[in-house]
VOTOR-188181 format. One line per field, with one value per residue (C-alpha): chain; x, z, y; residue in three letters. Coordinates in pm, 1 decimal. Layout:
% VOTOR-188181
kette c(A | ...)
x c(X | ...)
z c(Z | ...)
y c(Y | ...)
rest c(ALA | ...)
END
This chain:
% VOTOR-188181
kette c(A | A | A | A | A | A | A | A | A | A | A | A | A | A | A | A | A | A | A | A | A | A | A | A | A | A | A | A | A | A | A | A | A | A | A | A | A | A | A | A | A | A | A | A | A | A | A | A | A | A | A | A | A | A | A | A | A | A | A | A | A | A | A | A | A | A | A | A | A | A | A | A | A | A | A | A | A | A | A | A | A | A | A | A | A | A | A | A | A | A | A | A | A | A | A | A | A | A | A | A | A | A | A | A | A | A | A | A | A | A | A | A | A | A | A | A | A | A | A | A | A | A | A | A | A | A | A | A | A | A | A | A | A | A | A | A | A | A | A | A | A | A | A | A | A | A | A | A | A | A | A | A | A | A | A | A | A | A | A | A | A | A | A | A | A | A | A | A | A | A | A | A | A | A | A | A | A | A | A | A | A | A | A | A | A | A | A | A | A | A | A | A | A | A | A | A | A | A | A | A | A | A | A | A | A | A | A | A | A | A | A | A | A | A | A | A | A | A)
x c(0.0 | 102.7 | 230.8 | 307.4 | 210.6 | -29.8 | 236.9 | 397.1 | 582.9 | 869.6 | 634.4 | 441.6 | 119.3 | -20.1 | -205.8 | -465.2 | -729.4 | -582.1 | -862.2 | -857.0 | -865.6 | -1214.1 | -1488.7 | -1454.5 | -1740.4 | -1810.1 | -2115.7 | -2139.2 | -2030.5 | -2389.1 | -2448.8 | -2144.6 | -2277.0 | -2619.2 | -2484.6 | -2217.1 | -2287.1 | -2322.2 | -2083.7 | -2289.1 | -2041.0 | -1983.1 | -1650.2 | -1547.0 | -1291.1 | -1392.8 | -1301.3 | -1061.9 | -873.2 | -835.0 | -705.1 | -475.4 | -301.2 | -192.3 | 1.6 | 201.5 | 523.2 | 539.9 | 515.2 | 427.6 | 347.0 | -19.7 | -229.5 | -606.1 | -757.9 | -1116.4 | -1103.9 | -1444.9 | -1513.8 | -1182.1 | -1277.7 | -1014.7 | -744.4 | -786.8 | -780.3 | -460.8 | -301.2 | -398.9 | -203.5 | 107.9 | 111.3 | 200.8 | -128.4 | -233.6 | -610.8 | -723.5 | -1076.2 | -1259.5 | -1512.2 | -1394.7 | -1693.0 | -1604.2 | -1247.9 | -1366.6 | -1548.0 | -1236.8 | -1029.8 | -1265.1 | -1258.5 | -878.2 | -866.9 | -1110.7 | -903.3 | -576.7 | -401.4 | -253.6 | -340.3 | -269.8 | -593.4 | -566.5 | -859.4 | -743.2 | -783.1 | -432.0 | -145.2 | 221.4 | 366.2 | 679.6 | 669.3 | 402.1 | 400.9 | 22.3 | -214.5 | -569.0 | -920.0 | -1253.0 | -1535.2 | -1388.7 | -1213.0 | -1537.9 | -1614.0 | -1320.4 | -1419.1 | -1323.3 | -1110.6 | -907.2 | -850.7 | -554.6 | -354.6 | -470.3 | -360.1 | -27.6 | 30.3 | -72.8 | 157.2 | 435.5 | 375.3 | 443.3 | 779.9 | 887.1 | 720.3 | 446.6 | 78.2 | -243.0 | -588.7 | -907.6 | -1281.4 | -1479.9 | -1836.4 | -1884.8 | -2148.1 | -2284.0 | -2539.8 | -2614.9 | -2795.4 | -2752.9 | -2842.9 | -2871.6 | -2807.0 | -2446.2 | -2249.3 | -2070.9 | -1839.0 | -1883.3 | -1588.9 | -1624.3 | -1555.5 | -1183.3 | -1098.2 | -944.4 | -736.2 | -618.9 | -484.6 | -237.8 | -91.4 | 263.3 | 190.5 | 150.9 | -222.9 | -276.2 | -654.4 | -906.5 | -1276.5 | -1617.5 | -1923.4 | -2224.1 | -2241.9 | -2566.4 | -2647.0 | -2938.3 | -2793.9 | -3093.4 | -3346.4 | -3400.2 | -3232.5 | -3025.0 | -2692.1 | -2390.7 | -2171.7 | -1807.5 | -1460.5 | -1191.0 | -819.9 | -507.4 | -180.5 | 191.6 | 443.9 | 717.9)
z c(0.0 | -52.2 | 268.7 | 157.7 | 422.9 | 339.9 | 324.2 | 39.1 | -186.1 | -428.6 | -723.0 | -578.4 | -502.8 | -151.6 | 48.4 | 185.2 | -36.2 | -247.3 | -376.5 | -680.5 | -637.3 | -790.1 | -706.5 | -944.9 | -1162.2 | -1240.5 | -1404.2 | -1102.5 | -841.6 | -730.5 | -687.6 | -460.8 | -252.3 | -221.6 | -131.8 | 136.6 | 295.4 | -24.9 | -307.6 | -622.7 | -830.6 | -555.1 | -395.1 | -607.9 | -880.9 | -1243.2 | -1492.6 | -1656.2 | -1330.0 | -1279.2 | -1632.1 | -1616.3 | -1297.5 | -1470.0 | -1723.5 | -1477.4 | -1298.4 | -921.8 | -746.3 | -1063.9 | -1051.9 | -1148.6 | -1237.8 | -1205.9 | -1405.3 | -1301.4 | -1006.9 | -866.3 | -540.4 | -562.3 | -604.6 | -872.8 | -712.5 | -386.7 | -562.9 | -751.0 | -425.0 | -265.8 | -541.4 | -424.4 | -679.2 | -606.1 | -702.7 | -737.5 | -770.8 | -954.7 | -984.4 | -1007.9 | -737.8 | -384.9 | -243.9 | -451.5 | -324.2 | 35.9 | -19.2 | -182.6 | 115.9 | 353.0 | 135.4 | 132.9 | 510.5 | 558.9 | 328.9 | 498.4 | 200.6 | 147.8 | -173.4 | -250.1 | -370.4 | -587.3 | -683.8 | -1022.5 | -1394.6 | -1440.7 | -1202.1 | -1297.2 | -1217.6 | -1310.3 | -1550.1 | -1481.0 | -1540.7 | -1590.9 | -1693.5 | -1629.1 | -1681.4 | -1660.5 | -1796.0 | -1751.1 | -2064.9 | -2260.7 | -2039.4 | -2200.7 | -2500.5 | -2831.2 | -2942.2 | -2620.4 | -2628.3 | -2865.1 | -2620.6 | -2329.2 | -2491.2 | -2589.8 | -2228.3 | -2099.9 | -2346.4 | -2230.9 | -1871.0 | -1960.2 | -1953.2 | -2225.2 | -2162.9 | -1963.2 | -2025.8 | -2080.4 | -2011.9 | -2099.4 | -2134.7 | -2304.6 | -2424.9 | -2802.5 | -3020.7 | -3148.9 | -2866.7 | -2703.5 | -2370.3 | -2139.3 | -1773.6 | -1493.7 | -1732.8 | -1784.3 | -2073.8 | -2262.0 | -2557.4 | -2718.0 | -2895.3 | -3264.9 | -3377.9 | -3348.5 | -3217.3 | -2906.9 | -3107.2 | -3341.4 | -3037.3 | -2987.2 | -3333.9 | -3299.0 | -2967.2 | -2920.6 | -2896.9 | -2649.4 | -2661.2 | -2847.1 | -2866.6 | -2875.4 | -2687.2 | -2472.3 | -2094.5 | -1889.7 | -1657.1 | -1446.3 | -1242.2 | -1331.7 | -1242.0 | -1605.3 | -1746.6 | -2050.1 | -2217.3 | -2318.4 | -2615.9 | -2511.6 | -2656.3 | -2451.0 | -2518.4 | -2348.0 | -2505.4 | -2435.7 | -2513.7 | -2735.0)
y c(0.0 | 357.6 | 512.3 | 865.4 | 1115.6 | 1402.5 | 1669.5 | 1867.6 | 1624.1 | 1653.9 | 1678.0 | 1970.2 | 1782.4 | 1790.1 | 1530.8 | 1769.7 | 1928.5 | 2207.1 | 2434.4 | 2657.5 | 3035.4 | 3037.1 | 2787.5 | 2491.4 | 2367.2 | 2003.8 | 1846.8 | 1614.4 | 1864.5 | 1929.9 | 1558.1 | 1527.1 | 1817.6 | 1652.4 | 1307.1 | 1361.3 | 1021.3 | 816.5 | 735.1 | 777.7 | 576.1 | 321.3 | 236.1 | -62.0 | 9.7 | 36.8 | -233.1 | 13.6 | 65.5 | -307.1 | -348.6 | -46.6 | -155.9 | -476.4 | -267.1 | -63.7 | -144.3 | -174.5 | 161.5 | 351.8 | 721.8 | 755.2 | 1060.0 | 1002.6 | 1287.1 | 1363.4 | 1122.7 | 1225.5 | 1042.5 | 861.1 | 496.8 | 427.5 | 642.2 | 453.4 | 117.4 | 207.3 | 321.2 | -8.2 | -182.2 | 2.8 | 284.0 | 646.2 | 814.3 | 1177.7 | 1230.1 | 1544.1 | 1681.2 | 2014.3 | 1922.6 | 1992.7 | 1802.2 | 1497.7 | 1514.7 | 1533.9 | 1205.4 | 1062.4 | 1169.3 | 986.4 | 673.8 | 670.9 | 712.0 | 425.7 | 203.8 | 298.1 | 454.6 | 800.4 | 983.8 | 1351.6 | 1514.0 | 1824.8 | 2047.9 | 2173.0 | 2115.4 | 1974.5 | 2053.0 | 2057.8 | 1715.9 | 1520.7 | 1226.9 | 966.0 | 592.3 | 593.4 | 872.7 | 759.9 | 895.7 | 716.9 | 931.8 | 1279.3 | 1405.9 | 1437.7 | 1738.2 | 1921.2 | 2133.1 | 1974.9 | 2270.2 | 2241.5 | 1866.6 | 1873.2 | 2082.9 | 1866.6 | 1542.4 | 1696.9 | 1792.0 | 1450.5 | 1278.7 | 1507.7 | 1396.6 | 1035.3 | 863.7 | 619.3 | 287.6 | 461.1 | 407.6 | 599.6 | 453.5 | 642.8 | 591.9 | 870.9 | 925.6 | 929.9 | 1089.1 | 757.1 | 757.3 | 1093.3 | 1110.9 | 1409.5 | 1373.6 | 1628.0 | 1920.7 | 1815.7 | 1961.8 | 1684.7 | 1745.0 | 1405.9 | 1246.7 | 1174.0 | 815.6 | 733.1 | 1081.4 | 927.6 | 680.8 | 955.4 | 1144.4 | 858.2 | 820.3 | 695.8 | 522.3 | 147.5 | 78.0 | -205.3 | -200.6 | 9.4 | -59.6 | 101.5 | -11.3 | 78.7 | 111.0 | 115.0 | 403.5 | 528.5 | 815.8 | 1034.7 | 763.5 | 663.2 | 354.6 | 446.2 | 375.8 | 581.1 | 500.9 | 492.2 | 452.8 | 279.8 | 307.9 | 177.8 | 287.9 | 274.8 | 547.0 | 398.0)
rest c(MET | SER | SER | ARG | ARG | PRO | SER | PRO | SER | ALA | ASP | GLY | ALA | VAL | GLY | ARG | LEU | ALA | PRO | LEU | GLU | ARG | PRO | PRO | TRP | SER | PRO | TRP | GLY | ARG | GLU | TYR | VAL | ASN | THR | PRO | ASP | ARG | PHE | ILE | TRP | GLY | THR | ARG | PRO | SER | ALA | LEU | ALA | ARG | GLU | ALA | THR | GLU | LEU | THR | ALA | ASP | ARG | ALA | ARG | VAL | LEU | ASP | LEU | GLY | CYS | GLY | GLU | GLY | ARG | ASP | SER | VAL | PHE | LEU | ALA | GLU | GLN | GLY | HIS | ASP | VAL | VAL | GLY | VAL | ASP | LEU | SER | LEU | ASP | GLY | LEU | ARG | LYS | ALA | GLN | HIS | LEU | ALA | ALA | ASN | ARG | GLY | VAL | ARG | VAL | PRO | TRP | VAL | CYS | ALA | ALA | LEU | PRO | ASP | LEU | PRO | LEU | ARG | GLY | LEU | VAL | TYR | SER | CYS | GLY | SER | ILE | HIS | TYR | VAL | ALA | ARG | ASP | ALA | ARG | GLY | ALA | LEU | PHE | ALA | ARG | LEU | ARG | GLY | LEU | THR | ARG | ARG | GLY | GLY | HIS | HIS | ALA | HIS | VAL | VAL | PHE | THR | GLU | ARG | ARG | ILE | TYR | ARG | GLU | LYS | SER | GLU | VAL | VAL | HIS | TYR | PHE | THR | PRO | ASP | GLU | LEU | ARG | ASP | ALA | TYR | ARG | GLY | TRP | ILE | ILE | LEU | ARG | HIS | GLU | GLU | GLY | LEU | ILE | PRO | CYS | ALA | GLN | ASP | GLY | VAL | ARG | HIS | VAL | HIS | SER | VAL | GLU | THR | LEU | LEU | ALA | GLU | ARG | PRO)
END
């Protein structure tokens, strides 16, 4: 398990909550405020997190981008990785902090869009990058690729425009088909597929079309 103490670290991240100067906005931020005693996504890790941890070396440096309530960050820390969880929702991060404490792991939580960090062994996002505007994604992916050492990995799941369903007034910038794969031209694609995932967070059963990609920097 990760045993890093919640104090300023060499990479500039901190273990306590580090808020932005202005209040952050997240499509699910209101839900985290309204459910302080319940994890709306549950506390079990996603399938992507379980798959991604098998790719990484022992004690890899991991960036969980858009970590929400922290279920995947905590799981990755439990596997012995050095994880930084990043999200725009301070209330989501408070829940993540409690989950980590209950599981006995230390994870720095940062309330920011993308902090400056040294090279990572794994850059990870599960359902967050589709909230970034399409015209800003090229710069984001370039920065994420630049954060990754040779032999490091990226793992992402994003919503695509094949099946559009907006819930709770969220603003989603859906990925076009193969847009995610095209962002990793020149990388080794370990897995790439499209599919549908069920959801009912708004009380109505529906599905989202998603694209999943795991890639390795050559």
